[in-house]
KOLKE-468621 format. One record per residue: residue number from 1; residue in three letters; x, y, z of N, C-alpha, C in turn. Coordinates in nm, 4 decimals, decimal comma. Last residue first. Layout:
BEGIN
{NUM; "ALA"; {X; Y; Z}; {X; Y; Z}; {X; Y; Z}}
...
END
This chain:
BEGIN
{57; "ARG"; {-2,5443; -1,5701; -12,9225}; {-2,5888; -1,5065; -13,0481}; {-2,5580; -1,3613; -13,0529}}
{56; "LYS"; {-2,4881; -1,6550; -12,6689}; {-2,3796; -1,6608; -12,7681}; {-2,4171; -1,5887; -12,8965}}
{55; "ASP"; {-2,7269; -1,6483; -12,5331}; {-2,6266; -1,5471; -12,4996}; {-2,5136; -1,5432; -12,6028}}
{54; "ASP"; {-2,8570; -1,8731; -12,6313}; {-2,9107; -1,7404; -12,6655}; {-2,8092; -1,6307; -12,6365}}
{53; "ARG"; {-2,7047; -2,0761; -12,5128}; {-2,7088; -2,0637; -12,6595}; {-2,7562; -1,9240; -12,7000}}
{52; "ALA"; {-2,7650; -2,0255; -12,2446}; {-2,6262; -2,0148; -12,2881}; {-2,6206; -2,0006; -12,4398}}
{51; "ASP"; {-3,0385; -2,0798; -12,2452}; {-2,9917; -1,9444; -12,2133}; {-2,8486; -1,9236; -12,2596}}
{50; "GLN"; {-3,0268; -2,3535; -12,3002}; {-3,0909; -2,2637; -12,3956}; {-3,0476; -2,1185; -12,3701}}
{49; "ALA"; {-2,9032; -2,4448; -12,0686}; {-2,8363; -2,4652; -12,1968}; {-2,8962; -2,3705; -12,3024}}
{48; "ASP"; {-3,0982; -2,3746; -11,8810}; {-2,9647; -2,3160; -11,8707}; {-2,8896; -2,3286; -12,0033}}
{47; "MET"; {-3,3061; -2,5398; -11,9692}; {-3,3236; -2,3947; -11,9748}; {-3,1894; -2,3226; -11,9639}}
{46; "GLU"; {-3,1945; -2,7915; -11,9165}; {-3,2305; -2,7547; -12,0531}; {-3,2449; -2,6032; -12,0669}}
{45; "ALA"; {-3,1708; -2,7782; -11,6379}; {-3,0500; -2,7924; -11,7188}; {-3,0783; -2,7528; -11,8634}}
{44; "ASN"; {-3,4412; -2,7637; -11,5675}; {-3,3517; -2,6527; -11,5345}; {-3,2242; -2,6581; -11,6184}}
{43; "ARG"; {-3,5255; -3,0144; -11,6565}; {-3,5824; -2,8945; -11,7171}; {-3,4939; -2,7727; -11,6898}}
{42; "GLN"; {-3,3803; -3,1769; -11,4791}; {-3,3590; -3,1887; -11,6229}; {-3,4095; -3,0633; -11,6945}}
{41; "HIS"; {-3,4893; -3,1000; -11,2352}; {-3,3472; -3,0770; -11,2594}; {-3,3154; -3,0837; -11,4083}}
{40; "ILE"; {-3,7533; -3,1887; -11,2795}; {-3,7263; -3,0471; -11,2517}; {-3,5803; -3,0149; -11,2804}}
{39; "ARG"; {-3,7164; -3,4643; -11,3092}; {-3,7702; -3,3854; -11,4206}; {-3,7421; -3,2364; -11,4018}}
{38; "LYS"; {-3,6225; -3,5260; -11,0517}; {-3,5382; -3,5531; -11,1679}; {-3,5850; -3,4707; -11,2878}}
{37; "LEU"; {-3,8440; -3,4614; -10,8968}; {-3,7198; -3,3873; -10,8783}; {-3,6269; -3,4047; -10,9980}}
{36; "GLN"; {-4,0192; -3,6590; -10,9945}; {-4,0519; -3,5178; -11,0126}; {-3,9265; -3,4310; -10,9969}}
{35; "GLU"; {-3,8867; -3,8896; -10,9068}; {-3,9067; -3,8668; -11,0504}; {-3,9391; -3,7196; -11,0789}}
{34; "GLU"; {-3,8996; -3,8659; -10,6305}; {-3,7688; -3,8627; -10,6954}; {-3,7822; -3,8343; -10,8448}}
{33; "THR"; {-4,1700; -3,6421; -10,5413}; {-4,1107; -3,7743; -10,5592}; {-3,9759; -3,7583; -10,6284}}
{32; "LEU"; {-4,2119; -3,3867; -10,2992}; {-4,1919; -3,4276; -10,4374}; {-4,1293; -3,5661; -10,4418}}
{31; "PRO"; {-4,3937; -3,1962; -10,0924}; {-4,3413; -3,3331; -10,0989}; {-4,3333; -3,3788; -10,2449}}
{30; "LEU"; {-4,2885; -2,8720; -10,0395}; {-4,3730; -2,9574; -10,1211}; {-4,3137; -3,0980; -10,1237}}
{29; "LYS"; {-4,2691; -2,7165; -9,7180}; {-4,2068; -2,7792; -9,8334}; {-4,3090; -2,8641; -9,9081}}
{28; "ARG"; {-4,4396; -2,4157; -9,6266}; {-4,4043; -2,5559; -9,6033}; {-4,3487; -2,6149; -9,7324}}
{27; "ALA"; {-4,5198; -2,1190; -9,4544}; {-4,4533; -2,1836; -9,5674}; {-4,4198; -2,3273; -9,5299}}
{26; "SER"; {-4,6096; -2,0044; -9,2253}; {-4,7087; -2,0772; -9,3044}; {-4,6464; -2,1478; -9,4242}}
{25; "ASP"; {-4,3897; -1,8733; -9,1205}; {-4,4473; -1,9843; -9,0453}; {-4,5435; -2,0673; -9,1294}}
{24; "ARG"; {-4,3462; -1,6747; -9,3130}; {-4,2428; -1,7757; -9,2878}; {-4,3020; -1,8978; -9,2167}}
{23; "LEU"; {-4,5816; -1,5253; -9,2853}; {-4,5516; -1,5895; -9,4126}; {-4,4486; -1,7002; -9,3947}}
{22; "LEU"; {-4,5459; -1,4318; -9,0246}; {-4,6610; -1,5170; -9,0558}; {-4,6381; -1,5927; -9,1861}}
{21; "LEU"; {-4,3198; -1,2718; -9,0619}; {-4,3129; -1,3878; -8,9725}; {-4,4273; -1,4845; -8,9985}}
{20; "LEU"; {-4,4258; -1,0780; -9,2357}; {-4,3157; -1,1637; -9,2793}; {-4,3030; -1,2883; -9,1920}}
{19; "GLY"; {-4,6230; -0,9628; -9,0711}; {-4,6601; -1,0287; -9,1958}; {-4,5521; -1,1216; -9,2458}}
{18; "GLY"; {-4,4610; -0,8544; -8,8686}; {-4,5596; -0,9576; -8,8373}; {-4,6037; -1,0338; -8,9607}}
{17; "LEU"; {-4,3209; -0,6618; -9,0173}; {-4,2495; -0,7718; -8,9527}; {-4,3438; -0,8867; -8,9187}}
{16; "ILE"; {-4,5347; -0,4930; -9,0918}; {-4,4498; -0,5575; -9,1925}; {-4,3790; -0,6786; -9,1337}}
{15; "SER"; {-4,6291; -0,4152; -8,8388}; {-4,7178; -0,4827; -8,9329}; {-4,6383; -0,5568; -9,0398}}
{14; "GLY"; {-4,4056; -0,2853; -8,7346}; {-4,4576; -0,4045; -8,6683}; {-4,5490; -0,4838; -8,7595}}
{13; "LEU"; {-4,3893; -0,0698; -8,9127}; {-4,2811; -0,1679; -8,9076}; {-4,3260; -0,2972; -8,8402}}
{12; "ALA"; {-4,6343; 0,0568; -8,8464}; {-4,6077; 0,0117; -8,9829}; {-4,4981; -0,0944; -8,9840}}
{11; "LEU"; {-4,5973; 0,1168; -8,5733}; {-4,7073; 0,0292; -8,6157}; {-4,6842; -0,0254; -8,7566}}
{10; "VAL"; {-4,3779; 0,2918; -8,5904}; {-4,3654; 0,1661; -8,5155}; {-4,4748; 0,0683; -8,5567}}
{9; "ILE"; {-4,4951; 0,5014; -8,7384}; {-4,3776; 0,4303; -8,7893}; {-4,3628; 0,2952; -8,7213}}
{8; "ILE"; {-4,6980; 0,5824; -8,5633}; {-4,7326; 0,5316; -8,6966}; {-4,6173; 0,4515; -8,7556}}
{7; "LEU"; {-4,5398; 0,6709; -8,3482}; {-4,6356; 0,5626; -8,3291}; {-4,6740; 0,5005; -8,4637}}
{6; "TRP"; {-4,4040; 0,8833; -8,4623}; {-4,3282; 0,7662; -8,4182}; {-4,4201; 0,6460; -8,3999}}
{5; "ALA"; {-4,6260; 1,0480; -8,4940}; {-4,5512; 1,0048; -8,6128}; {-4,4673; 0,8813; -8,5792}}
{4; "TYR"; {-4,7003; 1,0996; -8,2334}; {-4,7899; 1,0173; -8,3148}; {-4,7232; 0,9740; -8,4460}}
{3; "TRP"; {-4,4985; 1,2658; -8,1339}; {-4,5093; 1,1296; -8,0838}; {-4,5968; 1,0415; -8,1719}}
{2; "PRO"; {-4,3300; 1,4585; -8,3927}; {-4,4289; 1,4386; -8,2866}; {-4,4438; 1,2904; -8,2510}}
{1; "MET"; {-3,9822; 1,5137; -8,4318}; {-4,1056; 1,4556; -8,4814}; {-4,2022; 1,4384; -8,3650}}
END
């Protein structure tokens, strides 16, 4: 392969890696209260139960 093909490959991989690192650095946790977490867990349990009922049909 010519040298400029390798250069394009390296630039593309560097761009992808840089984007992923930037995304990781900019991610932050959402501050949720205990009540919000409780509602989320309850909703997840309800959806799991509904999926289990739908799978039995």
